[in-house]
N, C-alpha and C positions, 0 to 999 in steps of 0.2 A: 837342359833346355826343355821346355814344356812341349809335349806332343800336340797334335792338332785338336784332339778331344778336350784336353785340359784348357786350351785357348778358347775353344767354342763354349765350354761350360762357364768360363769366366764372363763370356759375352752374352749368355742366354738371357739373363735378367734385363740387360739393356735392350736386347733384341725384342723381348716380350713387351717392353715399355715403348718400343718404337723410337728409340733415341740414338740408334747407331748411325754412323756415317754410311753413305751408299756403298763404299768399298767393303767395310766391315759387315754390313748386312748381306752383301752378295757372298762373302766368304762363308758366313754362318749358314746361309741357305744351301750352298753347294755341299757343305759338310753334312747337313741334315738329310740330304737326299741319299747319302750312302751310310749314315750312322744311325742305327735304330736306337742305341743307348741314349745318345744325345737328344734324339727326337722324343723319347719317353720322358727325359728330364724336363724338356720344354713343356710337354703336356702337363706335367706335375706343377711346374711353375705357373702355367696359365690357370690351372685348376685352383691353386692356392690364391692367385690374384683375384679370380672370380669370387671365391669364398669370402675373401677379405672385403671385396667391393659390395657383395650382397649384405655382409654383416654391417658395413658402414651405412648402406641404404636402409637396412632395418632399424638401426640406431637412429638414423635421421628421421624416419617416419614415426618412430616411437616418440622422439622428441617433439615433432610437430603435433602428433596426436595428443601428447600430454599438455602442450601449450594450448591447443584448441579446446581440450577438456576444461582447463582452468578458465579460459576465456568464455566458454559456453556457460559455465557455472556462474561466473560474474555477471554475464548478460542475463541469465535466468533470474538471479537474485535481484538484479536491477529492475527487471520487468515486473517481478512480483512486488517490489517496494513501490514502484511507480503506480501500479494498479491499486495498491493499498492506499497510497496518498490521494489518488484521484477519487477512489470510492469513498474514502473518509470525508473528503471535502464536499462531495455531492451530498452525502448524508447530513453533514453539518449544515449546509445551506438549505437543504430541503426542510430540515427541522427548524432552522431559523425562520424561513419564510412562513412556515405553519404557525410558529409561536409568536412571531412579530405581528401577526394580524389578530392577536388576542389581547384582551384586557380584563383585569379583575377589579371590580368596584366594590370595596368593602364599606358596609353601611353602619351607621351609628345605631346603638341599641334602642334609642328612643325614636327611631325614624317612623313616620306615619305611613300607612298603606298608600295614602294619596301621593306622598312624596316619592315612594317607590315607583308608582305608576307614572309620575311626571318624568322621572329619570329614564324609564323605559321608553316612553313616548318621544322624549327628546332624542334618544339614540336612533329610534326608528325613523324620525324625521330626516336624519342625516343619511341613514342607510336602511331602506325598507326591506332589504334582503338579509339583514343582519341575523346571525344565530345568537339568540339571547337566552340565558338560563338564570333564573332566580334560585339561590340556594339559601334556605332558612338557617337560623342558628342551630336548630335541632338537627338538620341534615348535615351541617358542618361537623357537629359533635359526633354524629353517627359515622361519618367518613373517617374522622380521626380514630374512632374505636376500631374500625376495620383495618386501618394502617397499623395500629398497635398489635393486632392479632391476639396472641396469648396474654398480652399485658393490658388488654382493654379494660380490665377491672380497675385500673388506675384512674379511670374517668367516671367511676360509679357515683361519685358525690358531686358531679358537675351539672346534673339536670336542673337544679334550682338556681345555680350560679354559673351559667354557661359562659365561658370566657371567649368563645369563638364567635366572631361577627358574621351576620348574614352578608351575602354578597350577590352581585350580579356579574356573571361571566359572559363575555361576548366574543364573537369571532366575526370579523368584518372584512370586506374587500376595499373599503375606503381607508384613507390615512388615519391611523390610530390617533395621531396628534390632533386631528380635526375634531374627533369625538371627545377627546380628553379636554380640549380647550372649551368646548361648548357645555360640558357638564360639571367641570371641576368646582364651580362656585355654587352649585345647586345644594339646597338644604338636605341634610340627612346623609351626606357622603363623608365617610371617615378617611378613606385613603383610596387612591387609584394606583394600580400597579400595571405597568406595561413593560415590554421587552424590546421595543423597536430599536433602541439605540444601544442595546447591550452587546457584548462581545459574543459572536456566534459560537465560537469554540468553548467558551466558558459555559454558555447555556447548554450546549450539547453534553459536555462532560458532567455538568451538574444533574441534568435530567436522566441520563442513562447510567451514570456510575456512582452518584452520590445520593441523589434524592431517594 
C-alpha cells in the first residue's frame, strides 16, 4: 500500500493544474504543510510548467512576428507597386497632354515663301498665342546629322539632294483638329502629323525608350 507521500506525489500534477476535487485538494494541502520534500517537488512542477508556458508564449509571439513580417513585406511591395503605377500614369498623361497639343506640318520641296507665310498666318488666325517654328530643309538635315553623331558622315552627299522636307512645328492650346481641318487643303503642304488620338502609352514608350 502506498504511503501518504507517494499518494500526494501522484496528485501533485493535477493539483498544480487545479483539477483536483475539493477533498483531494484539501488532502494535498494538509500534507504539504508538513512535508518539505513534496513541497519542493511541487515547486519544481510549477517551475517546469512556467518554463513550458513561457516557451509556448515565445513560440506564439515568434509565429505572430513572422506572419506580421511577411504581411508587412507584402504591404510594402504593394505600396511600392501602386506608387509606381500611379507615377507612371501621371508621367504618361503629362507627356500625352504636352505632345497632343503639337503638330508637324511637312512642306513640299517646291513650296513658295508666300505659301509658307499663308500657312503661318492661317494658323495664327485660329490661335494668336500659338508657338510656331519653321524648320528649313537644311536645318532638318543638320538635326539628322546631330542624331547620327559619329555616323554623321553618312549624310555628306545629301547637301545637293536633301531628302528631308522643311516643316512647320506648332504647339497650341486650341484643338489640333481645328487647325488641321483649316490648313490641310492649303497649297504646299505635303503631310500633317498629329498625336491627338494616338495611344498615350505607345507615345510615351516610343519617345522615351525607342526614339
